[in-house]
Biopython code that builds the backbone (N, CA, C, O; Angstrom):
import numpy as np
from Bio.PDB.StructureBuilder import StructureBuilder

atoms = [
    (1, "MET", "N", (-5.876, 7.964, 12.198)),
    (1, "MET", "CA", (-4.436, 7.711, 12.273)),
    (1, "MET", "C", (-3.694, 9.034, 12.147)),
    (1, "MET", "O", (-4.200, 9.989, 11.556)),
    (2, "GLN", "N", (-2.525, 9.077, 12.692)),
    (2, "GLN", "CA", (-1.688, 10.271, 12.647)),
    (2, "GLN", "C", (-0.805, 10.297, 11.404)),
    (2, "GLN", "O", (0.128, 11.097, 11.328)),
    (3, "VAL", "N", (-1.084, 9.440, 10.437)),
    (3, "VAL", "CA", (-0.289, 9.329, 9.214)),
    (3, "VAL", "C", (-1.030, 10.037, 8.087)),
    (3, "VAL", "O", (-2.227, 9.828, 7.891)),
    (4, "GLN", "N", (-0.312, 10.869, 7.356)),
    (4, "GLN", "CA", (-0.905, 11.560, 6.213)),
    (4, "GLN", "C", (-0.855, 10.649, 4.992)),
    (4, "GLN", "O", (0.193, 10.079, 4.690)),
    (5, "PRO", "N", (-1.967, 10.506, 4.292)),
    (5, "PRO", "CA", (-1.973, 9.647, 3.101)),
    (5, "PRO", "C", (-1.227, 10.297, 1.939)),
    (5, "PRO", "O", (-1.082, 11.518, 1.880)),
    (6, "SER", "N", (-0.765, 9.472, 1.032)),
    (6, "SER", "CA", (-0.189, 9.974, -0.220)),
    (6, "SER", "C", (-1.313, 10.476, -1.117)),
    (6, "SER", "O", (-1.163, 11.475, -1.820)),
    (7, "VAL", "N", (-2.435, 9.774, -1.085)),
    (7, "VAL", "CA", (-3.633, 10.134, -1.851)),
    (7, "VAL", "C", (-4.843, 9.694, -1.041)),
    (7, "VAL", "O", (-4.839, 8.618, -0.444)),
    (8, "ALA", "N", (-5.872, 10.522, -1.020)),
    (8, "ALA", "CA", (-7.135, 10.151, -0.381)),
    (8, "ALA", "C", (-8.276, 10.648, -1.258)),
    (8, "ALA", "O", (-8.227, 11.759, -1.787)),
    (9, "ASN", "N", (-9.288, 9.828, -1.404)),
    (9, "ASN", "CA", (-10.491, 10.190, -2.156)),
    (9, "ASN", "C", (-11.699, 9.922, -1.264)),
    (9, "ASN", "O", (-11.779, 8.880, -0.613)),
    (10, "ILE", "N", (-12.627, 10.857, -1.236)),
    (10, "ILE", "CA", (-13.823, 10.734, -0.409)),
    (10, "ILE", "C", (-15.022, 10.458, -1.313)),
    (10, "ILE", "O", (-15.235, 11.152, -2.307)),
    (11, "ALA", "N", (-15.799, 9.440, -0.959)),
    (11, "ALA", "CA", (-16.984, 9.097, -1.748)),
    (11, "ALA", "C", (-17.855, 10.335, -1.925)),
    (11, "ALA", "O", (-18.131, 11.067, -0.975)),
    (12, "GLY", "N", (-18.280, 10.547, -3.167)),
    (12, "GLY", "CA", (-19.144, 11.672, -3.486)),
    (12, "GLY", "C", (-18.421, 12.878, -4.052)),
    (12, "GLY", "O", (-19.035, 13.711, -4.718)),
    (13, "GLU", "N", (-17.101, 12.988, -3.791)),
    (13, "GLU", "CA", (-16.398, 14.146, -4.339)),
    (13, "GLU", "C", (-16.112, 13.931, -5.822)),
    (13, "GLU", "O", (-16.082, 12.799, -6.306)),
    (14, "LYS", "N", (-15.908, 15.013, -6.519)),
    (14, "LYS", "CA", (-15.605, 14.970, -7.955)),
    (14, "LYS", "C", (-14.092, 15.083, -8.124)),
    (14, "LYS", "O", (-13.446, 15.926, -7.502)),
    (15, "VAL", "N", (-13.541, 14.221, -8.974)),
    (15, "VAL", "CA", (-12.109, 14.259, -9.264)),
    (15, "VAL", "C", (-11.915, 14.287, -10.774)),
    (15, "VAL", "O", (-12.691, 13.707, -11.533)),
    (16, "THR", "N", (-10.859, 14.977, -11.184)),
    (16, "THR", "CA", (-10.526, 15.082, -12.606)),
    (16, "THR", "C", (-9.204, 14.370, -12.837)),
    (16, "THR", "O", (-8.223, 14.628, -12.139)),
    (17, "ASN", "N", (-9.178, 13.467, -13.824)),
    (17, "ASN", "CA", (-7.949, 12.727, -14.096)),
    (17, "ASN", "C", (-7.029, 13.518, -15.024)),
    (17, "ASN", "O", (-7.347, 14.639, -15.421)),
    (18, "SER", "N", (-5.880, 12.920, -15.366)),
    (18, "SER", "CA", (-4.873, 13.601, -16.185)),
    (18, "SER", "C", (-5.363, 13.893, -17.608)),
    (18, "SER", "O", (-4.787, 14.736, -18.296)),
    (19, "ARG", "N", (-6.416, 13.206, -18.053)),
    (19, "ARG", "CA", (-6.976, 13.451, -19.383)),
    (19, "ARG", "C", (-8.109, 14.477, -19.354)),
    (19, "ARG", "O", (-8.739, 14.748, -20.376)),
    (20, "GLY", "N", (-8.360, 15.041, -18.177)),
    (20, "GLY", "CA", (-9.396, 16.059, -18.056)),
    (20, "GLY", "C", (-10.793, 15.514, -17.844)),
    (20, "GLY", "O", (-11.756, 16.281, -17.848)),
    (21, "LEU", "N", (-10.931, 14.203, -17.658)),
    (21, "LEU", "CA", (-12.235, 13.602, -17.427)),
    (21, "LEU", "C", (-12.587, 13.684, -15.944)),
    (21, "LEU", "O", (-11.774, 13.336, -15.088)),
    (22, "THR", "N", (-13.793, 14.142, -15.644)),
    (22, "THR", "CA", (-14.241, 14.278, -14.266)),
    (22, "THR", "C", (-15.226, 13.165, -13.943)),
    (22, "THR", "O", (-16.093, 12.833, -14.752)),
    (23, "ARG", "N", (-15.083, 12.591, -12.748)),
    (23, "ARG", "CA", (-15.994, 11.546, -12.302)),
    (23, "ARG", "C", (-16.257, 11.725, -10.815)),
    (23, "ARG", "O", (-15.520, 12.414, -10.109)),
    (24, "GLU", "N", (-17.321, 11.088, -10.363)),
    (24, "GLU", "CA", (-17.641, 11.112, -8.938)),
    (24, "GLU", "C", (-17.048, 9.872, -8.281)),
    (24, "GLU", "O", (-17.206, 8.760, -8.783)),
    (25, "VAL", "N", (-16.375, 10.067, -7.169)),
    (25, "VAL", "CA", (-15.763, 8.963, -6.432)),
    (25, "VAL", "C", (-16.869, 8.104, -5.816)),
    (25, "VAL", "O", (-17.724, 8.615, -5.093)),
    (26, "LYS", "N", (-16.850, 6.795, -6.106)),
    (26, "LYS", "CA", (-17.873, 5.868, -5.603)),
    (26, "LYS", "C", (-17.554, 5.372, -4.194)),
    (26, "LYS", "O", (-18.440, 5.295, -3.342)),
    (27, "SER", "N", (-16.284, 5.037, -3.952)),
    (27, "SER", "CA", (-15.859, 4.516, -2.651)),
    (27, "SER", "C", (-14.687, 5.339, -2.150)),
    (27, "SER", "O", (-13.783, 5.682, -2.912)),
    (28, "SER", "N", (-14.710, 5.649, -0.872)),
    (28, "SER", "CA", (-13.589, 6.385, -0.280)),
    (28, "SER", "C", (-12.346, 5.503, -0.287)),
    (28, "SER", "O", (-12.428, 4.298, -0.048)),
    (29, "THR", "N", (-11.196, 6.111, -0.561)),
    (29, "THR", "CA", (-9.921, 5.389, -0.562)),
    (29, "THR", "C", (-8.859, 6.223, 0.146)),
    (29, "THR", "O", (-8.940, 7.450, 0.182)),
    (30, "TRP", "N", (-7.871, 5.547, 0.702)),
    (30, "TRP", "CA", (-6.778, 6.189, 1.425)),
    (30, "TRP", "C", (-5.534, 5.394, 1.078)),
    (30, "TRP", "O", (-5.465, 4.199, 1.364)),
    (31, "PHE", "N", (-4.547, 6.042, 0.464)),
    (31, "PHE", "CA", (-3.340, 5.346, 0.017)),
    (31, "PHE", "C", (-2.103, 5.940, 0.684)),
    (31, "PHE", "O", (-1.987, 7.154, 0.852)),
    (32, "LEU", "N", (-1.188, 5.057, 1.057)),
    (32, "LEU", "CA", (0.119, 5.466, 1.560)),
    (32, "LEU", "C", (1.154, 4.797, 0.675)),
    (32, "LEU", "O", (1.245, 3.570, 0.636)),
    (33, "SER", "N", (1.932, 5.597, -0.035)),
    (33, "SER", "CA", (2.904, 5.076, -0.997)),
    (33, "SER", "C", (4.327, 5.347, -0.520)),
    (33, "SER", "O", (4.605, 6.357, 0.127)),
    (34, "THR", "N", (5.214, 4.425, -0.856)),
    (34, "THR", "CA", (6.636, 4.605, -0.541)),
    (34, "THR", "C", (7.366, 5.343, -1.657)),
    (34, "THR", "O", (8.536, 5.695, -1.509)),
    (35, "GLU", "N", (6.684, 5.576, -2.760)),
    (35, "GLU", "CA", (7.329, 6.077, -3.979)),
    (35, "GLU", "C", (8.222, 7.292, -3.762)),
    (35, "GLU", "O", (9.329, 7.330, -4.299)),
    (36, "SER", "N", (7.789, 8.269, -3.006)),
    (36, "SER", "CA", (8.607, 9.477, -2.816)),
    (36, "SER", "C", (9.509, 9.386, -1.579)),
    (36, "SER", "O", (10.178, 10.356, -1.223)),
    (37, "HIS", "N", (9.523, 8.215, -0.927)),
    (37, "HIS", "CA", (10.310, 8.057, 0.303)),
    (37, "HIS", "C", (11.454, 7.056, 0.166)),
    (37, "HIS", "O", (12.510, 7.233, 0.773)),
    (38, "ILE", "N", (11.251, 6.015, -0.622)),
    (38, "ILE", "CA", (12.239, 4.938, -0.758)),
    (38, "ILE", "C", (12.573, 4.761, -2.239)),
    (38, "ILE", "O", (11.677, 4.589, -3.066)),
    (39, "SER", "N", (13.863, 4.803, -2.567)),
    (39, "SER", "CA", (14.262, 4.630, -3.966)),
    (39, "SER", "C", (14.781, 3.226, -4.260)),
    (39, "SER", "O", (15.018, 2.889, -5.420)),
    (40, "SER", "N", (14.959, 2.414, -3.244)),
    (40, "SER", "CA", (15.489, 1.063, -3.407)),
    (40, "SER", "C", (14.546, 0.183, -4.220)),
    (40, "SER", "O", (13.335, 0.401, -4.237)),
    (41, "ARG", "N", (15.114, -0.807, -4.889)),
    (41, "ARG", "CA", (14.318, -1.806, -5.602)),
    (41, "ARG", "C", (14.074, -3.033, -4.729)),
    (41, "ARG", "O", (13.460, -4.002, -5.175)),
    (42, "ASP", "N", (14.551, -2.995, -3.499)),
    (42, "ASP", "CA", (14.373, -4.099, -2.553)),
    (42, "ASP", "C", (13.042, -3.904, -1.831)),
    (42, "ASP", "O", (12.876, -2.948, -1.074)),
    (43, "ILE", "N", (12.106, -4.802, -2.067)),
    (43, "ILE", "CA", (10.761, -4.688, -1.497)),
    (43, "ILE", "C", (10.798, -4.635, 0.023)),
    (43, "ILE", "O", (9.925, -4.034, 0.650)),
    (44, "ARG", "N", (11.812, -5.265, 0.617)),
    (44, "ARG", "CA", (11.915, -5.283, 2.080)),
    (44, "ARG", "C", (12.085, -3.881, 2.645)),
    (44, "ARG", "O", (11.551, -3.572, 3.710)),
    (45, "GLU", "N", (12.823, -3.033, 1.941)),
    (45, "GLU", "CA", (13.011, -1.658, 2.425)),
    (45, "GLU", "C", (11.715, -0.868, 2.354)),
    (45, "GLU", "O", (11.449, -0.032, 3.217)),
    (46, "HIS", "N", (10.916, -1.123, 1.343)),
    (46, "HIS", "CA", (9.619, -0.447, 1.220)),
    (46, "HIS", "C", (8.674, -0.907, 2.334)),
    (46, "HIS", "O", (7.989, -0.095, 2.955)),
    (47, "ILE", "N", (8.648, -2.216, 2.577)),
    (47, "ILE", "CA", (7.789, -2.744, 3.634)),
    (47, "ILE", "C", (8.260, -2.248, 4.995)),
    (47, "ILE", "O", (7.439, -1.891, 5.839)),
    (48, "ASP", "N", (9.575, -2.222, 5.219)),
    (48, "ASP", "CA", (10.095, -1.697, 6.495)),
    (48, "ASP", "C", (9.638, -0.258, 6.715)),
    (48, "ASP", "O", (9.228, 0.100, 7.819)),
    (49, "TRP", "N", (9.707, 0.573, 5.666)),
    (49, "TRP", "CA", (9.281, 1.972, 5.801)),
    (49, "TRP", "C", (7.797, 2.053, 6.149)),
    (49, "TRP", "O", (7.402, 2.803, 7.041)),
    (50, "LEU", "N", (6.981, 1.276, 5.439)),
    (50, "LEU", "CA", (5.547, 1.279, 5.719)),
    (50, "LEU", "C", (5.255, 0.830, 7.143)),
    (50, "LEU", "O", (4.456, 1.455, 7.841)),
    (51, "VAL", "N", (5.894, -0.245, 7.576)),
    (51, "VAL", "CA", (5.676, -0.746, 8.936)),
    (51, "VAL", "C", (6.112, 0.295, 9.959)),
    (51, "VAL", "O", (5.383, 0.555, 10.917)),
    (52, "GLN", "N", (7.286, 0.896, 9.776)),
    (52, "GLN", "CA", (7.767, 1.911, 10.717)),
    (52, "GLN", "C", (6.838, 3.120, 10.764)),
    (52, "GLN", "O", (6.684, 3.749, 11.811)),
    (53, "THR", "N", (6.224, 3.439, 9.639)),
    (53, "THR", "CA", (5.321, 4.581, 9.567)),
    (53, "THR", "C", (3.983, 4.268, 10.221)),
    (53, "THR", "O", (3.418, 5.113, 10.916)),
    (54, "ILE", "N", (3.478, 3.073, 10.006)),
    (54, "ILE", "CA", (2.151, 2.699, 10.488)),
    (54, "ILE", "C", (2.164, 2.158, 11.910)),
    (54, "ILE", "O", (1.223, 2.405, 12.664)),
    (55, "TYR", "N", (3.207, 1.425, 12.300)),
    (55, "TYR", "CA", (3.220, 0.688, 13.567)),
    (55, "TYR", "C", (2.890, 1.545, 14.791)),
    (55, "TYR", "O", (2.150, 1.089, 15.663)),
    (56, "PRO", "N", (3.415, 2.771, 14.886)),
    (56, "PRO", "CA", (3.063, 3.579, 16.066)),
    (56, "PRO", "C", (1.557, 3.869, 16.164)),
    (56, "PRO", "O", (1.069, 4.255, 17.227)),
    (57, "ASN", "N", (0.838, 3.688, 15.082)),
    (57, "ASN", "CA", (-0.607, 3.940, 15.038)),
    (57, "ASN", "C", (-1.407, 2.645, 14.939)),
    (57, "ASN", "O", (-2.536, 2.649, 14.447)),
    (58, "ARG", "N", (-0.831, 1.541, 15.402)),
    (58, "ARG", "CA", (-1.465, 0.233, 15.229)),
    (58, "ARG", "C", (-2.822, 0.122, 15.923)),
    (58, "ARG", "O", (-3.691, -0.612, 15.452)),
    (59, "GLU", "N", (-3.021, 0.837, 17.039)),
    (59, "GLU", "CA", (-4.331, 0.784, 17.702)),
    (59, "GLU", "C", (-5.394, 1.436, 16.834)),
    (59, "GLU", "O", (-6.496, 0.905, 16.692)),
    (60, "SER", "N", (-5.068, 2.588, 16.250)),
    (60, "SER", "CA", (-6.004, 3.255, 15.342)),
    (60, "SER", "C", (-6.262, 2.389, 14.114)),
    (60, "SER", "O", (-7.398, 2.284, 13.652)),
    (61, "LEU", "N", (-5.212, 1.773, 13.588)),
    (61, "LEU", "CA", (-5.356, 0.895, 12.432)),
    (61, "LEU", "C", (-6.302, -0.254, 12.769)),
    (61, "LEU", "O", (-7.162, -0.607, 11.961)),
    (62, "GLY", "N", (-6.150, -0.838, 13.954)),
    (62, "GLY", "CA", (-7.015, -1.939, 14.375)),
    (62, "GLY", "C", (-8.480, -1.525, 14.418)),
    (62, "GLY", "O", (-9.353, -2.292, 14.013)),
    (63, "LYS", "N", (-8.755, -0.324, 14.903)),
    (63, "LYS", "CA", (-10.137, 0.166, 14.948)),
    (63, "LYS", "C", (-10.691, 0.360, 13.543)),
    (63, "LYS", "O", (-11.858, 0.071, 13.281)),
    (64, "ILE", "N", (-9.848, 0.850, 12.649)),
    (64, "ILE", "CA", (-10.271, 1.040, 11.251)),
    (64, "ILE", "C", (-10.564, -0.313, 10.615)),
    (64, "ILE", "O", (-11.547, -0.461, 9.889)),
    (65, "GLN", "N", (-9.711, -1.303, 10.886)),
    (65, "GLN", "CA", (-9.886, -2.631, 10.299)),
    (65, "GLN", "C", (-11.177, -3.301, 10.777)),
    (65, "GLN", "O", (-11.722, -4.157, 10.080)),
    (66, "GLU", "N", (-11.668, -2.921, 11.954)),
    (66, "GLU", "CA", (-12.892, -3.507, 12.503)),
    (66, "GLU", "C", (-14.155, -2.878, 11.923)),
    (66, "GLU", "O", (-15.251, -3.400, 12.129)),
    (67, "MET", "N", (-14.022, -1.770, 11.203)),
    (67, "MET", "CA", (-15.194, -1.084, 10.651)),
    (67, "MET", "C", (-15.811, -1.894, 9.514)),
    (67, "MET", "O", (-15.103, -2.481, 8.696)),
    (68, "ASP", "N", (-17.144, -1.914, 9.480)),
    (68, "ASP", "CA", (-17.852, -2.588, 8.388)),
    (68, "ASP", "C", (-17.545, -1.907, 7.063)),
    (68, "ASP", "O", (-17.518, -0.680, 6.977)),
    (69, "GLY", "N", (-17.313, -2.717, 6.029)),
    (69, "GLY", "CA", (-17.100, -2.182, 4.692)),
    (69, "GLY", "C", (-15.715, -1.634, 4.435)),
    (69, "GLY", "O", (-15.461, -1.069, 3.372)),
    (70, "VAL", "N", (-14.811, -1.791, 5.396)),
    (70, "VAL", "CA", (-13.448, -1.274, 5.233)),
    (70, "VAL", "C", (-12.498, -2.442, 4.981)),
    (70, "VAL", "O", (-12.540, -3.457, 5.676)),
    (71, "LYS", "N", (-11.647, -2.280, 3.978)),
    (71, "LYS", "CA", (-10.616, -3.281, 3.693)),
    (71, "LYS", "C", (-9.262, -2.590, 3.739)),
    (71, "LYS", "O", (-9.056, -1.560, 3.097)),
    (72, "VAL", "N", (-8.351, -3.159, 4.498)),
    (72, "VAL", "CA", (-7.003, -2.619, 4.613)),
    (72, "VAL", "C", (-6.048, -3.676, 4.071)),
    (72, "VAL", "O", (-6.036, -4.815, 4.538)),
    (73, "THR", "N", (-5.261, -3.291, 3.096)),
    (73, "THR", "CA", (-4.344, -4.243, 2.481)),
    (73, "THR", "C", (-3.057, -3.542, 2.063)),
    (73, "THR", "O", (-3.041, -2.329, 1.854)),
    (74, "LEU", "N", (-2.005, -4.294, 1.944)),
    (74, "LEU", "CA", (-0.725, -3.796, 1.456)),
    (74, "LEU", "C", (-0.523, -4.395, 0.072)),
    (74, "LEU", "O", (-0.478, -5.615, -0.084)),
    (75, "LYS", "N", (-0.404, -3.537, -0.923)),
    (75, "LYS", "CA", (-0.250, -4.006, -2.298)),
    (75, "LYS", "C", (1.110, -3.566, -2.823)),
    (75, "LYS", "O", (1.459, -2.388, -2.746)),
    (76, "CYS", "N", (1.869, -4.503, -3.351)),
    (76, "CYS", "CA", (3.197, -4.229, -3.895)),
    (76, "CYS", "C", (3.213, -4.536, -5.391)),
    (76, "CYS", "O", (2.539, -5.453, -5.859)),
    (77, "VAL", "N", (3.980, -3.765, -6.114)),
    (77, "VAL", "CA", (4.153, -3.985, -7.543)),
    (77, "VAL", "C", (5.573, -4.482, -7.764)),
    (77, "VAL", "O", (6.525, -3.924, -7.218)),
    (78, "TRP", "N", (5.713, -5.537, -8.568)),
    (78, "TRP", "CA", (7.033, -6.088, -8.846)),
    (78, "TRP", "C", (7.159, -6.340, -10.342)),
    (78, "TRP", "O", (6.304, -6.982, -10.953)),
    (79, "PHE", "N", (8.249, -5.820, -10.925)),
    (79, "PHE", "CA", (8.546, -6.000, -12.347)),
    (79, "PHE", "C", (9.696, -6.976, -12.492)),
    (79, "PHE", "O", (10.775, -6.752, -11.942)),
    (80, "SER", "N", (9.476, -8.059, -13.228)),
    (80, "SER", "CA", (10.511, -9.058, -13.455)),
    (80, "SER", "C", (11.223, -8.748, -14.764)),
    (80, "SER", "O", (10.597, -8.680, -15.821)),
    (81, "LEU", "N", (12.525, -8.564, -14.684)),
    (81, "LEU", "CA", (13.296, -8.313, -15.898)),
    (81, "LEU", "C", (13.733, -9.598, -16.578)),
    (81, "LEU", "O", (13.889, -9.634, -17.798)),
    (82, "LEU", "N", (13.934, -10.667, -15.789)),
    (82, "LEU", "CA", (14.465, -11.902, -16.349)),
    (82, "LEU", "C", (13.477, -13.064, -16.305)),
    (82, "LEU", "O", (13.759, -14.126, -16.860)),
    (83, "GLY", "N", (12.333, -12.887, -15.663)),
    (83, "GLY", "CA", (11.332, -13.947, -15.624)),
    (83, "GLY", "C", (11.533, -14.987, -14.549)),
    (83, "GLY", "O", (10.811, -15.983, -14.516)),
    (84, "HIS", "N", (12.496, -14.783, -13.668)),
    (84, "HIS", "CA", (12.671, -15.701, -12.545)),
    (84, "HIS", "C", (13.116, -14.903, -11.335)),
    (84, "HIS", "O", (13.342, -13.696, -11.420)),
    (85, "GLY", "N", (13.239, -15.589, -10.207)),
    (85, "GLY", "CA", (13.512, -14.869, -8.968)),
    (85, "GLY", "C", (12.233, -14.199, -8.511)),
    (85, "GLY", "O", (11.141, -14.591, -8.923)),
    (86, "GLY", "N", (12.357, -13.220, -7.687)),
    (86, "GLY", "CA", (11.164, -12.514, -7.242)),
    (86, "GLY", "C", (11.376, -11.849, -5.905)),
    (86, "GLY", "O", (12.466, -11.897, -5.334)),
    (87, "PRO", "N", (10.320, -11.227, -5.413)),
    (87, "PRO", "CA", (10.441, -10.534, -4.137)),
    (87, "PRO", "C", (10.679, -11.516, -2.998)),
    (87, "PRO", "O", (10.186, -12.644, -3.007)),
    (88, "VAL", "N", (11.444, -11.057, -2.025)),
    (88, "VAL", "CA", (11.760, -11.874, -0.857)),
    (88, "VAL", "C", (11.375, -11.088, 0.389)),
    (88, "VAL", "O", (11.664, -9.896, 0.497)),
    (89, "LEU", "N", (10.726, -11.761, 1.320)),
    (89, "LEU", "CA", (10.427, -11.164, 2.612)),
    (89, "LEU", "C", (11.172, -11.939, 3.682)),
    (89, "LEU", "O", (11.257, -13.166, 3.625)),
    (90, "TRP", "N", (11.707, -11.229, 4.649)),
    (90, "TRP", "CA", (12.330, -11.870, 5.787)),
    (90, "TRP", "C", (11.265, -12.159, 6.836)),
    (90, "TRP", "O", (10.204, -11.535, 6.816)),
    (91, "PRO", "N", (11.518, -13.079, 7.741)),
    (91, "PRO", "CA", (10.552, -13.350, 8.813)),
    (91, "PRO", "C", (10.163, -12.081, 9.593)),
    (91, "PRO", "O", (9.031, -11.959, 10.060)),
    (92, "GLU", "N", (11.110, -11.140, 9.730)),
    (92, "GLU", "CA", (10.808, -9.901, 10.454)),
    (92, "GLU", "C", (9.678, -9.118, 9.790)),
    (92, "GLU", "O", (8.801, -8.585, 10.471)),
    (93, "GLN", "N", (9.702, -9.048, 8.442)),
    (93, "GLN", "CA", (8.635, -8.345, 7.725)),
    (93, "GLN", "C", (7.320, -9.104, 7.853)),
    (93, "GLN", "O", (6.267, -8.502, 8.061)),
    (94, "MET", "N", (7.385, -10.424, 7.730)),
    (94, "MET", "CA", (6.157, -11.215, 7.829)),
    (94, "MET", "C", (5.536, -11.086, 9.221)),
    (94, "MET", "O", (4.316, -10.984, 9.351)),
    (95, "ARG", "N", (6.383, -11.089, 10.271)),
    (95, "ARG", "CA", (5.882, -10.920, 11.642)),
    (95, "ARG", "C", (5.244, -9.553, 11.824)),
    (95, "ARG", "O", (4.171, -9.434, 12.415)),
    (96, "ALA", "N", (5.912, -8.518, 11.311)),
    (96, "ALA", "CA", (5.401, -7.150, 11.456)),
    (96, "ALA", "C", (4.066, -6.996, 10.743)),
    (96, "ALA", "O", (3.150, -6.375, 11.283)),
    (97, "LEU", "N", (3.938, -7.550, 9.538)),
    (97, "LEU", "CA", (2.677, -7.474, 8.807)),
    (97, "LEU", "C", (1.585, -8.260, 9.526)),
    (97, "LEU", "O", (0.433, -7.829, 9.571)),
    (98, "ALA", "N", (1.947, -9.414, 10.090)),
    (98, "ALA", "CA", (0.971, -10.203, 10.852)),
    (98, "ALA", "C", (0.534, -9.445, 12.106)),
    (98, "ALA", "O", (-0.648, -9.446, 12.450)),
    (99, "ASP", "N", (1.478, -8.801, 12.786)),
    (99, "ASP", "CA", (1.142, -8.014, 13.981)),
    (99, "ASP", "C", (0.170, -6.885, 13.653)),
    (99, "ASP", "O", (-0.670, -6.522, 14.477)),
    (100, "LEU", "N", (0.286, -6.330, 12.445)),
    (100, "LEU", "CA", (-0.611, -5.259, 12.004)),
    (100, "LEU", "C", (-1.869, -5.814, 11.336)),
    (100, "LEU", "O", (-2.738, -5.053, 10.911)),
    (101, "ASP", "N", (-1.964, -7.144, 11.246)),
    (101, "ASP", "CA", (-3.096, -7.819, 10.609)),
    (101, "ASP", "C", (-3.285, -7.332, 9.176)),
    (101, "ASP", "O", (-4.406, -7.087, 8.731)),
    (102, "LEU", "N", (-2.158, -7.196, 8.457)),
    (102, "LEU", "CA", (-2.195, -6.699, 7.086)),
    (102, "LEU", "C", (-2.012, -7.832, 6.079)),
    (102, "LEU", "O", (-1.087, -8.638, 6.178)),
    (103, "GLU", "N", (-2.903, -7.865, 5.132)),
    (103, "GLU", "CA", (-2.800, -8.758, 3.981)),
    (103, "GLU", "C", (-1.770, -8.153, 3.032)),
    (103, "GLU", "O", (-1.677, -6.931, 2.916)),
    (104, "LEU", "N", (-1.001, -8.994, 2.356)),
    (104, "LEU", "CA", (-0.004, -8.537, 1.385)),
    (104, "LEU", "C", (-0.295, -9.179, 0.042)),
    (104, "LEU", "O", (-0.434, -10.398, -0.057)),
    (105, "SER", "N", (-0.386, -8.354, -0.989)),
    (105, "SER", "CA", (-0.573, -8.884, -2.333)),
    (105, "SER", "C", (0.460, -8.265, -3.261)),
    (105, "SER", "O", (0.977, -7.176, -3.011)),
    (106, "PHE", "N", (0.746, -8.985, -4.332)),
    (106, "PHE", "CA", (1.707, -8.518, -5.326)),
    (106, "PHE", "C", (1.047, -8.432, -6.697)),
    (106, "PHE", "O", (0.350, -9.354, -7.119)),
    (107, "ASP", "N", (1.270, -7.333, -7.376)),
    (107, "ASP", "CA", (0.976, -7.221, -8.800)),
    (107, "ASP", "C", (2.309, -7.496, -9.491)),
    (107, "ASP", "O", (3.263, -6.740, -9.307)),
    (108, "VAL", "N", (2.389, -8.555, -10.273)),
    (108, "VAL", "CA", (3.645, -8.957, -10.899)),
    (108, "VAL", "C", (3.549, -8.735, -12.403)),
    (108, "VAL", "O", (2.570, -9.121, -13.042)),
    (109, "TYR", "N", (4.582, -8.107, -12.952)),
    (109, "TYR", "CA", (4.641, -7.819, -14.387)),
    (109, "TYR", "C", (5.950, -8.353, -14.948)),
    (109, "TYR", "O", (7.001, -8.245, -14.317)),
    (110, "PHE", "N", (5.872, -8.930, -16.140)),
    (110, "PHE", "CA", (7.057, -9.436, -16.819)),
    (110, "PHE", "C", (7.354, -8.518, -17.985)),
    (110, "PHE", "O", (6.502, -8.287, -18.843)),
    (111, "THR", "N", (8.569, -7.995, -18.010)),
    (111, "THR", "CA", (8.950, -7.060, -19.060)),
    (111, "THR", "C", (9.978, -7.709, -19.968)),
    (111, "THR", "O", (10.702, -8.619, -19.565)),
    (112, "GLU", "N", (10.027, -7.228, -21.189)),
    (112, "GLU", "CA", (11.019, -7.732, -22.128)),
    (112, "GLU", "C", (12.273, -6.870, -22.059)),
    (112, "GLU", "O", (12.208, -5.678, -21.757)),
    (113, "ASN", "N", (13.414, -7.490, -22.343)),
    (113, "ASN", "CA", (14.674, -6.733, -22.348)),
    (113, "ASN", "C", (14.704, -5.794, -23.535)),
    (113, "ASN", "O", (15.679, -5.066, -23.723)),
]
sb = StructureBuilder()
sb.init_structure("model")
sb.init_model(0)
sb.init_chain("A")
sb.init_seg("    ")
for serial, (resi, resn, name, xyz) in enumerate(atoms, 1):
    if name == "N":
        sb.init_residue(resn, " ", resi, " ")
    sb.init_atom(name, np.array(xyz, "f"), 0.0, 1.0, " ", f" {name:<3s}", serial, name[0])
structure = sb.get_structure()
């Protein structure tokens, strides 16, 4: 793909975490994050950015998705301040994710005031 990852790890390489512990990477990973690109708390804006970034490379993405042992997924984190409501997707986002054959999952956290 012509997209630069936010973080990439290659199986077999050694990485050191923030606590100074070094380990060998078991599985290769490639991450694309909206964190330094989108400041909105609206999940739709983050998904729109990801889709706009990835969509021009959808053929390459499709080839990657067909590879054995490769999993491609979109993971979102959502923090609930009040314990109700939640992320909303418009049909446009759902169509775009379906066109890219991307699974969407949410990590949901409930915080106290």
